[in-house]
N, CA, C, O and the ligand as a Tripos MOL2 file, in Angstrom:
@<TRIPOS>MOLECULE
protein
  261   259    66     0     0
PROTEIN
NO_CHARGES

@<TRIPOS>ATOM
      1 N         100.8650   98.9470   88.7150 N.3       1 MET1
      2 CA         99.5210   98.7660   89.2340 C.3       1 MET1
      3 C          99.0030  100.0450   89.8870 C.2       1 MET1
      4 O          98.4870  100.0220   91.0040 O.2       1 MET1
      5 N          99.1480  101.1540   89.1740 N.am      2 SER2
      6 CA         98.7690  102.4420   89.7330 C.3       2 SER2
      7 C          97.2530  102.5750   89.9040 C.2       2 SER2
      8 O          96.7860  103.3610   90.7280 O.2       2 SER2
      9 N          96.4890  101.8050   89.1240 N.am      3 ASN3
     10 CA         95.0310  101.8810   89.2420 C.3       3 ASN3
     11 C          94.4600  100.8730   90.2480 C.2       3 ASN3
     12 O          93.2490  100.7940   90.4500 O.2       3 ASN3
     13 N          95.3510  100.1140   90.8640 N.am      4 THR4
     14 CA         94.8820   99.1120   91.8160 C.3       4 THR4
     15 C          94.3980   99.7930   93.0880 C.2       4 THR4
     16 O          95.0670  100.6780   93.6210 O.2       4 THR4
     17 N          93.2450   99.3800   93.5630 N.am      5 SER5
     18 CA         92.6770   99.9950   94.7620 C.3       5 SER5
     19 C          93.4730   99.5890   96.0010 C.2       5 SER5
     20 O          94.1030   98.5310   96.0260 O.2       5 SER5
     21 N          93.4370  100.4390   97.0260 N.am      6 PRO6
     22 CA         94.1980  100.1340   98.2530 C.3       6 PRO6
     23 C          93.8490   98.7810   98.8660 C.2       6 PRO6
     24 O          94.7240   98.1020   99.4050 O.2       6 PRO6
     25 N          92.5750   98.3820   98.7890 N.am      7 SER7
     26 CA         92.2000   97.1030   99.4020 C.3       7 SER7
     27 C          92.7920   95.9300   98.6300 C.2       7 SER7
     28 O          93.1630   94.9140   99.2180 O.2       7 SER7
     29 N          92.8770   96.0760   97.3070 N.am      8 VAL8
     30 CA         93.4940   95.0150   96.4950 C.3       8 VAL8
     31 C          94.9870   94.9610   96.7690 C.2       8 VAL8
     32 O          95.5650   93.8790   96.8720 O.2       8 VAL8
     33 N          95.6100   96.1260   96.8870 N.am      9 LYS9
     34 CA         97.0350   96.1700   97.2270 C.3       9 LYS9
     35 C          97.2740   95.5080   98.5740 C.2       9 LYS9
     36 O          98.2580   94.7920   98.7560 O.2       9 LYS9
     37 N          96.3650   95.7510   99.5210 N.am     10 ALA10
     38 CA         96.5010   95.1590  100.8510 C.3      10 ALA10
     39 C          96.4330   93.6400  100.7640 C.2      10 ALA10
     40 O          97.1820   92.9390  101.4450 O.2      10 ALA10
     41 N          95.5230   93.1300   99.9140 N.am     11 GLU11
     42 CA         95.4060   91.6800   99.7450 C.3      11 GLU11
     43 C          96.6860   91.1070   99.1520 C.2      11 GLU11
     44 O          97.1330   90.0260   99.5350 O.2      11 GLU11
     45 N          97.2660   91.8440   98.2140 N.am     12 ILE12
     46 CA         98.5110   91.3850   97.5850 C.3      12 ILE12
     47 C          99.6320   91.3400   98.6260 C.2      12 ILE12
     48 O         100.3910   90.3730   98.6950 O.2      12 ILE12
     49 N          99.7240   92.3990   99.4330 N.am     13 LEU13
     50 CA        100.7470   92.4380  100.4750 C.3      13 LEU13
     51 C         100.5310   91.3160  101.4860 C.2      13 LEU13
     52 O         101.4800   90.6560  101.9120 O.2      13 LEU13
     53 N          99.2650   91.1090  101.8660 N.am     14 TRP14
     54 CA         98.9100   90.0680  102.8420 C.3      14 TRP14
     55 C          99.3250   88.6990  102.3100 C.2      14 TRP14
     56 O          99.7930   87.8470  103.0660 O.2      14 TRP14
     57 N          99.1510   88.4930  100.9950 N.am     15 SER15
     58 CA         99.4600   87.1970  100.3920 C.3      15 SER15
     59 C         100.9600   86.9170  100.3800 C.2      15 SER15
     60 O         101.3770   85.7700  100.2160 O.2      15 SER15
     61 N         101.7690   87.9560  100.5530 N.am     16 THR16
     62 CA        103.2240   87.7650  100.5500 C.3      16 THR16
     63 C         103.7470   87.3900  101.9450 C.2      16 THR16
     64 O         104.9050   87.0000  102.0930 O.2      16 THR16
     65 N         102.8930   87.5090  102.9580 N.am     17 ILE17
     66 CA        103.3140   87.1910  104.3270 C.3      17 ILE17
     67 C         103.1950   85.6900  104.5630 C.2      17 ILE17
     68 O         102.1480   85.1110  104.2740 O.2      17 ILE17
     69 N         104.2380   85.0450  105.0780 N.am     18 PRO18
     70 CA        104.1620   83.6040  105.3540 C.3      18 PRO18
     71 C         103.0590   83.2900  106.3690 C.2      18 PRO18
     72 O         102.7610   84.0940  107.2510 O.2      18 PRO18
     73 N         102.4560   82.0980  106.2240 N.am     19 ALA19
     74 CA        101.3220   81.7160  107.0790 C.3      19 ALA19
     75 C         101.6740   81.8130  108.5570 C.2      19 ALA19
     76 O         100.8560   82.2690  109.3560 O.2      19 ALA19
     77 N         102.8610   81.3970  108.9290 N.am     20 GLY20
     78 CA        103.2690   81.4410  110.3270 C.3      20 GLY20
     79 C         103.2870   82.8580  110.8690 C.2      20 GLY20
     80 O         102.8970   83.1050  112.0110 O.2      20 GLY20
     81 N         103.7460   83.7890  110.0350 N.am     21 ALA21
     82 CA        103.8020   85.1930  110.4500 C.3      21 ALA21
     83 C         102.4050   85.7780  110.5660 C.2      21 ALA21
     84 O         102.1440   86.6070  111.4380 O.2      21 ALA21
     85 N         101.4970   85.3450  109.6790 N.am     22 LYS22
     86 CA        100.1020   85.8120  109.7380 C.3      22 LYS22
     87 C          99.4750   85.4010  111.0730 C.2      22 LYS22
     88 O          98.7990   86.1950  111.7270 O.2      22 LYS22
     89 N          99.7140   84.1390  111.4670 N.am     23 ASP23
     90 CA         99.1810   83.6500  112.7400 C.3      23 ASP23
     91 C          99.6640   84.5250  113.8860 C.2      23 ASP23
     92 O          98.9010   84.8790  114.7850 O.2      23 ASP23
     93 N         100.9490   84.8660  113.8350 N.am     24 LYS24
     94 CA        101.5370   85.6920  114.8850 C.3      24 LYS24
     95 C         100.8510   87.0520  114.9470 C.2      24 LYS24
     96 O         100.5150   87.5440  116.0240 O.2      24 LYS24
     97 N         100.6480   87.6510  113.7700 N.am     25 ILE25
     98 CA        100.0160   88.9710  113.7040 C.3      25 ILE25
     99 C          98.5940   88.8990  114.2490 C.2      25 ILE25
    100 O          98.1760   89.7490  115.0340 O.2      25 ILE25
    101 N          97.8530   87.8710  113.8220 N.am     26 LEU26
    102 CA         96.4410   87.7740  114.2050 C.3      26 LEU26
    103 C          96.2480   87.3770  115.6700 C.2      26 LEU26
    104 O          95.1680   87.5490  116.2350 O.2      26 LEU26
    105 N          97.3020   86.8470  116.2700 N.am     27 ASN27
    106 CA         97.1980   86.5010  117.6910 C.3      27 ASN27
    107 C          97.8330   87.5740  118.5590 C.2      27 ASN27
    108 O          98.0770   87.3740  119.7490 O.2      27 ASN27
    109 N          98.0930   88.7080  117.9410 N.am     28 ASN28
    110 CA         98.8030   89.7690  118.6370 C.3      28 ASN28
    111 C          97.9200   90.9990  118.8280 C.2      28 ASN28
    112 O          98.4100   92.1270  118.8820 O.2      28 ASN28
    113 N          96.6100   90.7660  118.9280 N.am     29 GLY29
    114 CA         95.7040   91.8510  119.2620 C.3      29 GLY29
    115 C          95.8500   92.1830  120.7380 C.2      29 GLY29
    116 O          96.6760   91.5930  121.4350 O.2      29 GLY29
    117 N          95.0550   93.1210  121.2090 N.am     30 PHE30
    118 CA         95.2330   93.5510  122.5860 C.3      30 PHE30
    119 C          93.8870   93.8370  123.2350 C.2      30 PHE30
    120 O          93.0700   94.5750  122.6830 O.2      30 PHE30
    121 N          93.6560   93.2530  124.4040 N.am     31 CYS31
    122 CA         92.4440   93.5450  125.1510 C.3      31 CYS31
    123 C          92.7640   94.6570  126.1490 C.2      31 CYS31
    124 O          93.5950   94.4850  127.0410 O.2      31 CYS31
    125 N          92.0940   95.7950  125.9870 N.am     32 VAL32
    126 CA         92.3980   96.9400  126.8490 C.3      32 VAL32
    127 C          91.9010   96.7010  128.2750 C.2      32 VAL32
    128 O          92.3880   97.3180  129.2220 O.2      32 VAL32
    129 N          90.9300   95.8040  128.4160 N.am     33 GLN33
    130 CA         90.4010   95.5550  129.7560 C.3      33 GLN33
    131 C          91.2950   94.6110  130.5510 C.2      33 GLN33
    132 O          91.5060   94.8090  131.7480 O.2      33 GLN33
    133 N          91.8150   93.5910  129.8880 N.am     34 CYS34
    134 CA         92.6960   92.6410  130.5760 C.3      34 CYS34
    135 C          94.1630   93.0490  130.4600 C.2      34 CYS34
    136 O          95.0230   92.5320  131.1730 O.2      34 CYS34
    137 N          94.4320   93.9810  129.5530 N.am     35 ARG35
    138 CA         95.8060   94.3860  129.2630 C.3      35 ARG35
    139 C          96.6580   93.1760  128.8830 C.2      35 ARG35
    140 O          97.7780   92.9960  129.3610 O.2      35 ARG35
    141 N          96.0930   92.3730  128.0210 N.am     36 THR36
    142 CA         96.8280   91.2110  127.5530 C.3      36 THR36
    143 C          96.5790   91.0240  126.0630 C.2      36 THR36
    144 O          95.6610   91.6260  125.5060 O.2      36 THR36
    145 N          97.3760   90.2090  125.4240 N.am     37 SER37
    146 CA         97.2110   90.0090  123.9860 C.3      37 SER37
    147 C          96.1310   88.9840  123.7120 C.2      37 SER37
    148 O          96.0090   87.9850  124.4210 O.2      37 SER37
    149 N          95.3480   89.2410  122.6750 N.am     38 VAL38
    150 CA         94.2470   88.3640  122.2780 C.3      38 VAL38
    151 C          94.2900   88.1990  120.7650 C.2      38 VAL38
    152 O          95.0110   88.9200  120.0740 O.2      38 VAL38
    153 N          93.5180   87.2500  120.2570 N.am     39 ALA39
    154 CA         93.4330   87.0600  118.8120 C.3      39 ALA39
    155 C          92.5450   88.1410  118.1970 C.2      39 ALA39
    156 O          91.5590   88.5630  118.8010 O.2      39 ALA39
    157 N          92.8990   88.5790  117.0020 N.am     40 ILE40
    158 CA         92.1060   89.5790  116.2950 C.3      40 ILE40
    159 C          91.1200   88.8870  115.3620 C.2      40 ILE40
    160 O          91.5050   88.0040  114.5940 O.2      40 ILE40
    161 N          89.8730   89.2770  115.4230 N.am     41 VAL41
    162 CA         88.9070   88.8440  114.4070 C.3      41 VAL41
    163 C          88.2330   90.1050  113.8820 C.2      41 VAL41
    164 O          88.4000   91.1870  114.4440 O.2      41 VAL41
    165 N          87.4820   89.9620  112.8180 N.am     42 ASP42
    166 CA         86.7380   91.0900  112.2790 C.3      42 ASP42
    167 C          87.6480   92.2820  111.9930 C.2      42 ASP42
    168 O          87.3910   93.4010  112.4360 O.2      42 ASP42
    169 N          88.6940   92.0210  111.2580 N.am     43 TYR43
    170 CA         89.6550   93.0720  110.9450 C.3      43 TYR43
    171 C          89.5740   93.4290  109.4670 C.2      43 TYR43
    172 O          89.0900   92.6460  108.6490 O.2      43 TYR43
    173 N          90.0530   94.6170  109.1430 N.am     44 THR44
    174 CA         90.1130   95.0180  107.7490 C.3      44 THR44
    175 C          91.5730   95.2500  107.3770 C.2      44 THR44
    176 O          92.3790   95.6980  108.1920 O.2      44 THR44
    177 N          91.8880   94.9320  106.1250 N.am     45 LYS45
    178 CA         93.2480   95.1340  105.6370 C.3      45 LYS45
    179 C          93.2940   96.4160  104.8170 C.2      45 LYS45
    180 O          92.4350   96.6430  103.9650 O.2      45 LYS45
    181 N          94.2720   97.2340  105.0670 N.am     46 LYS46
    182 CA         94.4270   98.4640  104.3130 C.3      46 LYS46
    183 C          95.8700   98.6020  103.8600 C.2      46 LYS46
    184 O          96.7890   98.0280  104.4450 O.2      46 LYS46
    185 N          96.0380   99.3680  102.8180 N.am     47 GLU47
    186 CA         97.3750   99.6140  102.3060 C.3      47 GLU47
    187 C          97.6100  101.1110  102.2730 C.2      47 GLU47
    188 O          96.7780  101.8660  101.7710 O.2      47 GLU47
    189 N          98.7250  101.5330  102.7980 N.am     48 ARG48
    190 CA         99.0720  102.9420  102.7530 C.3      48 ARG48
    191 C         100.5510  103.0790  102.4260 C.2      48 ARG48
    192 O         101.4150  102.6380  103.1840 O.2      48 ARG48
    193 N         100.8230  103.6860  101.3030 N.am     49 ARG49
    194 CA        102.2090  103.8840  100.8670 C.3      49 ARG49
    195 C         103.0220  102.5900  100.8920 C.2      49 ARG49
    196 O         104.1770  102.5720  101.3180 O.2      49 ARG49
    197 N         102.3940  101.5110  100.4270 N.am     50 GLY50
    198 CA        103.1170  100.2500  100.3140 C.3      50 GLY50
    199 C         103.2130   99.4640  101.6080 C.2      50 GLY50
    200 O         103.8340   98.4010  101.6490 O.2      50 GLY50
    201 N         102.5960   99.9860  102.6750 N.am     51 VAL51
    202 CA        102.6450   99.2990  103.9660 C.3      51 VAL51
    203 C         101.2790   98.7090  104.2770 C.2      51 VAL51
    204 O         100.2570   99.3840  104.1580 O.2      51 VAL51
    205 N         101.2720   97.4460  104.6750 N.am     52 LEU52
    206 CA        100.0150   96.7890  105.0300 C.3      52 LEU52
    207 C          99.6190   97.1600  106.4570 C.2      52 LEU52
    208 O         100.4190   97.0690  107.3890 O.2      52 LEU52
    209 N          98.3610   97.5800  106.6020 N.am     53 ILE53
    210 CA         97.8450   97.9410  107.9190 C.3      53 ILE53
    211 C          96.6330   97.0730  108.2180 C.2      53 ILE53
    212 O          95.6950   97.0130  107.4220 O.2      53 ILE53
    213 N          96.6500   96.4040  109.3590 N.am     54 LEU54
    214 CA         95.4920   95.6210  109.7850 C.3      54 LEU54
    215 C          94.7580   96.4170  110.8470 C.2      54 LEU54
    216 O          95.3270   96.7880  111.8740 O.2      54 LEU54
    217 N          93.4820   96.6740  110.5800 N.am     55 GLU55
    218 CA         92.6860   97.3740  111.5670 C.3      55 GLU55
    219 C          91.6820   96.4100  112.1620 C.2      55 GLU55
    220 O          90.6710   96.0880  111.5370 O.2      55 GLU55
    221 N          91.9560   95.9560  113.3550 N.am     56 GLY56
    222 CA         91.0470   95.0300  114.0410 C.3      56 GLY56
    223 C          89.9280   95.8230  114.6820 C.2      56 GLY56
    224 O          90.1690   96.8140  115.3730 O.2      56 GLY56
    225 N          88.7150   95.3870  114.4520 N.am     57 ARG57
    226 CA         87.5820   96.0640  115.0830 C.3      57 ARG57
    227 C          87.2000   95.3640  116.3810 C.2      57 ARG57
    228 O          86.5230   95.9330  117.2360 O.2      57 ARG57
    229 N          87.6460   94.1250  116.5090 N.am     58 ARG58
    230 CA         87.2410   93.3500  117.6750 C.3      58 ARG58
    231 C          88.3030   92.3070  117.9710 C.2      58 ARG58
    232 O          88.7690   91.6140  117.0660 O.2      58 ARG58
    233 N          88.6780   92.1970  119.2130 N.am     59 GLY59
    234 CA         89.5770   91.1340  119.6140 C.3      59 GLY59
    235 C          88.7730   90.0480  120.2980 C.2      59 GLY59
    236 O          87.7200   90.3130  120.8790 O.2      59 GLY59
    237 N          89.2710   88.8290  120.2260 N.am     60 VAL60
    238 CA         88.5900   87.7580  120.9350 C.3      60 VAL60
    239 C          89.3090   87.5490  122.2580 C.2      60 VAL60
    240 O          90.4340   87.0530  122.3010 O.2      60 VAL60
    241 N          88.6410   87.9340  123.3310 N.am     61 CYS61
    242 CA         89.1970   87.7380  124.6550 C.3      61 CYS61
    243 C          88.4870   86.5420  125.2700 C.2      61 CYS61
    244 O          87.2870   86.3560  125.0650 O.2      61 CYS61
    245 N          89.2130   85.7430  126.0110 N.am     62 VAL62
    246 CA         88.6200   84.5550  126.6260 C.3      62 VAL62
    247 C          87.5090   84.9270  127.6080 C.2      62 VAL62
    248 O          86.6740   84.0900  127.9510 O.2      62 VAL62
    249 N          87.5020   86.1790  128.0570 N.am     63 LYS63
    250 CA         86.4750   86.6040  129.0160 C.3      63 LYS63
    251 C          85.2080   87.1480  128.3380 C.2      63 LYS63
    252 O          84.2210   87.4400  129.0130 O.2      63 LYS63
    253 N          85.2360   87.2830  127.0190 N.am     64 PHE64
    254 CA         84.0650   87.6990  126.2440 C.3      64 PHE64
    255 C          83.3680   88.9600  126.7690 C.2      64 PHE64
    256 O          82.1420   88.9890  126.8790 O.2      64 PHE64
    257 N          84.1340   89.9850  127.0870 N.am     65 HIS65
    258 CA         83.4620   91.2090  127.4940 C.3      65 HIS65
    259 C          83.3130   92.1600  126.3250 C.2      65 HIS65
    260 O          82.7660   93.2510  126.4820 O.2      65 HIS65
    261 ZN         89.8120   90.8360  128.0830 Zn       66 ZN66
@<TRIPOS>BOND
     1     1     2 1
     2     2     3 1
     3     3     4 2
     4     3     5 am
     5     5     6 1
     6     6     7 1
     7     7     8 2
     8     7     9 am
     9     9    10 1
    10    10    11 1
    11    11    12 2
    12    11    13 am
    13    13    14 1
    14    14    15 1
    15    15    16 2
    16    15    17 am
    17    17    18 1
    18    18    19 1
    19    19    20 2
    20    19    21 am
    21    21    22 1
    22    22    23 1
    23    23    24 2
    24    23    25 am
    25    25    26 1
    26    26    27 1
    27    27    28 2
    28    27    29 am
    29    29    30 1
    30    30    31 1
    31    31    32 2
    32    31    33 am
    33    33    34 1
    34    34    35 1
    35    35    36 2
    36    35    37 am
    37    37    38 1
    38    38    39 1
    39    39    40 2
    40    39    41 am
    41    41    42 1
    42    42    43 1
    43    43    44 2
    44    43    45 am
    45    45    46 1
    46    46    47 1
    47    47    48 2
    48    47    49 am
    49    49    50 1
    50    50    51 1
    51    51    52 2
    52    51    53 am
    53    53    54 1
    54    54    55 1
    55    55    56 2
    56    55    57 am
    57    57    58 1
    58    58    59 1
    59    59    60 2
    60    59    61 am
    61    61    62 1
    62    62    63 1
    63    63    64 2
    64    63    65 am
    65    65    66 1
    66    66    67 1
    67    67    68 2
    68    67    69 am
    69    69    70 1
    70    70    71 1
    71    71    72 2
    72    71    73 am
    73    73    74 1
    74    74    75 1
    75    75    76 2
    76    75    77 am
    77    77    78 1
    78    78    79 1
    79    79    80 2
    80    79    81 am
    81    81    82 1
    82    82    83 1
    83    83    84 2
    84    83    85 am
    85    85    86 1
    86    86    87 1
    87    87    88 2
    88    87    89 am
    89    89    90 1
    90    90    91 1
    91    91    92 2
    92    91    93 am
    93    93    94 1
    94    94    95 1
    95    95    96 2
    96    95    97 am
    97    97    98 1
    98    98    99 1
    99    99   100 2
   100    99   101 am
   101   101   102 1
   102   102   103 1
   103   103   104 2
   104   103   105 am
   105   105   106 1
   106   106   107 1
   107   107   108 2
   108   107   109 am
   109   109   110 1
   110   110   111 1
   111   111   112 2
   112   111   113 am
   113   113   114 1
   114   114   115 1
   115   115   116 2
   116   115   117 am
   117   117   118 1
   118   118   119 1
   119   119   120 2
   120   119   121 am
   121   121   122 1
   122   122   123 1
   123   123   124 2
   124   123   125 am
   125   125   126 1
   126   126   127 1
   127   127   128 2
   128   127   129 am
   129   129   130 1
   130   130   131 1
   131   131   132 2
   132   131   133 am
   133   133   134 1
   134   134   135 1
   135   135   136 2
   136   135   137 am
   137   137   138 1
   138   138   139 1
   139   139   140 2
   140   139   141 am
   141   141   142 1
   142   142   143 1
   143   143   144 2
   144   143   145 am
   145   145   146 1
   146   146   147 1
   147   147   148 2
   148   147   149 am
   149   149   150 1
   150   150   151 1
   151   151   152 2
   152   151   153 am
   153   153   154 1
   154   154   155 1
   155   155   156 2
   156   155   157 am
   157   157   158 1
   158   158   159 1
   159   159   160 2
   160   159   161 am
   161   161   162 1
   162   162   163 1
   163   163   164 2
   164   163   165 am
   165   165   166 1
   166   166   167 1
   167   167   168 2
   168   167   169 am
   169   169   170 1
   170   170   171 1
   171   171   172 2
   172   171   173 am
   173   173   174 1
   174   174   175 1
   175   175   176 2
   176   175   177 am
   177   177   178 1
   178   178   179 1
   179   179   180 2
   180   179   181 am
   181   181   182 1
   182   182   183 1
   183   183   184 2
   184   183   185 am
   185   185   186 1
   186   186   187 1
   187   187   188 2
   188   187   189 am
   189   189   190 1
   190   190   191 1
   191   191   192 2
   192   191   193 am
   193   193   194 1
   194   194   195 1
   195   195   196 2
   196   195   197 am
   197   197   198 1
   198   198   199 1
   199   199   200 2
   200   199   201 am
   201   201   202 1
   202   202   203 1
   203   203   204 2
   204   203   205 am
   205   205   206 1
   206   206   207 1
   207   207   208 2
   208   207   209 am
   209   209   210 1
   210   210   211 1
   211   211   212 2
   212   211   213 am
   213   213   214 1
   214   214   215 1
   215   215   216 2
   216   215   217 am
   217   217   218 1
   218   218   219 1
   219   219   220 2
   220   219   221 am
   221   221   222 1
   222   222   223 1
   223   223   224 2
   224   223   225 am
   225   225   226 1
   226   226   227 1
   227   227   228 2
   228   227   229 am
   229   229   230 1
   230   230   231 1
   231   231   232 2
   232   231   233 am
   233   233   234 1
   234   234   235 1
   235   235   236 2
   236   235   237 am
   237   237   238 1
   238   238   239 1
   239   239   240 2
   240   239   241 am
   241   241   242 1
   242   242   243 1
   243   243   244 2
   244   243   245 am
   245   245   246 1
   246   246   247 1
   247   247   248 2
   248   247   249 am
   249   249   250 1
   250   250   251 1
   251   251   252 2
   252   251   253 am
   253   253   254 1
   254   254   255 1
   255   255   256 2
   256   255   257 am
   257   257   258 1
   258   258   259 1
   259   259   260 2
@<TRIPOS>SUBSTRUCTURE
     1 MET1         2 RESIDUE 1 A MET
     2 SER2         6 RESIDUE 1 A SER
     3 ASN3        10 RESIDUE 1 A ASN
     4 THR4        14 RESIDUE 1 A THR
     5 SER5        18 RESIDUE 1 A SER
     6 PRO6        22 RESIDUE 1 A PRO
     7 SER7        26 RESIDUE 1 A SER
     8 VAL8        30 RESIDUE 1 A VAL
     9 LYS9        34 RESIDUE 1 A LYS
    10 ALA10       38 RESIDUE 1 A ALA
    11 GLU11       42 RESIDUE 1 A GLU
    12 ILE12       46 RESIDUE 1 A ILE
    13 LEU13       50 RESIDUE 1 A LEU
    14 TRP14       54 RESIDUE 1 A TRP
    15 SER15       58 RESIDUE 1 A SER
    16 THR16       62 RESIDUE 1 A THR
    17 ILE17       66 RESIDUE 1 A ILE
    18 PRO18       70 RESIDUE 1 A PRO
    19 ALA19       74 RESIDUE 1 A ALA
    20 GLY20       78 RESIDUE 1 A GLY
    21 ALA21       82 RESIDUE 1 A ALA
    22 LYS22       86 RESIDUE 1 A LYS
    23 ASP23       90 RESIDUE 1 A ASP
    24 LYS24       94 RESIDUE 1 A LYS
    25 ILE25       98 RESIDUE 1 A ILE
    26 LEU26      102 RESIDUE 1 A LEU
    27 ASN27      106 RESIDUE 1 A ASN
    28 ASN28      110 RESIDUE 1 A ASN
    29 GLY29      114 RESIDUE 1 A GLY
    30 PHE30      118 RESIDUE 1 A PHE
    31 CYS31      122 RESIDUE 1 A CYS
    32 VAL32      126 RESIDUE 1 A VAL
    33 GLN33      130 RESIDUE 1 A GLN
    34 CYS34      134 RESIDUE 1 A CYS
    35 ARG35      138 RESIDUE 1 A ARG
    36 THR36      142 RESIDUE 1 A THR
    37 SER37      146 RESIDUE 1 A SER
    38 VAL38      150 RESIDUE 1 A VAL
    39 ALA39      154 RESIDUE 1 A ALA
    40 ILE40      158 RESIDUE 1 A ILE
    41 VAL41      162 RESIDUE 1 A VAL
    42 ASP42      166 RESIDUE 1 A ASP
    43 TYR43      170 RESIDUE 1 A TYR
    44 THR44      174 RESIDUE 1 A THR
    45 LYS45      178 RESIDUE 1 A LYS
    46 LYS46      182 RESIDUE 1 A LYS
    47 GLU47      186 RESIDUE 1 A GLU
    48 ARG48      190 RESIDUE 1 A ARG
    49 ARG49      194 RESIDUE 1 A ARG
    50 GLY50      198 RESIDUE 1 A GLY
    51 VAL51      202 RESIDUE 1 A VAL
    52 LEU52      206 RESIDUE 1 A LEU
    53 ILE53      210 RESIDUE 1 A ILE
    54 LEU54      214 RESIDUE 1 A LEU
    55 GLU55      218 RESIDUE 1 A GLU
    56 GLY56      222 RESIDUE 1 A GLY
    57 ARG57      226 RESIDUE 1 A ARG
    58 ARG58      230 RESIDUE 1 A ARG
    59 GLY59      234 RESIDUE 1 A GLY
    60 VAL60      238 RESIDUE 1 A VAL
    61 CYS61      242 RESIDUE 1 A CYS
    62 VAL62      246 RESIDUE 1 A VAL
    63 LYS63      250 RESIDUE 1 A LYS
    64 PHE64      254 RESIDUE 1 A PHE
    65 HIS65      258 RESIDUE 1 A HIS
    66 ZN66       261 GROUP 0 **** ****
């Protein structure tokens, strides 16, 4: 799959992760203001050298700042 785009590769890698592990990853974001872990939303999946990278643009903090 040498012609497969990085985003498609990322989707393939993401699909290999068990649902329970995905939940763990998505609930393992970080709020820099509270210094605590928060859920990640609005993230993008990327693939680099066979490694899946999740880039969260926004975490959901209970304080909504
Ligand atoms: Zn916070």
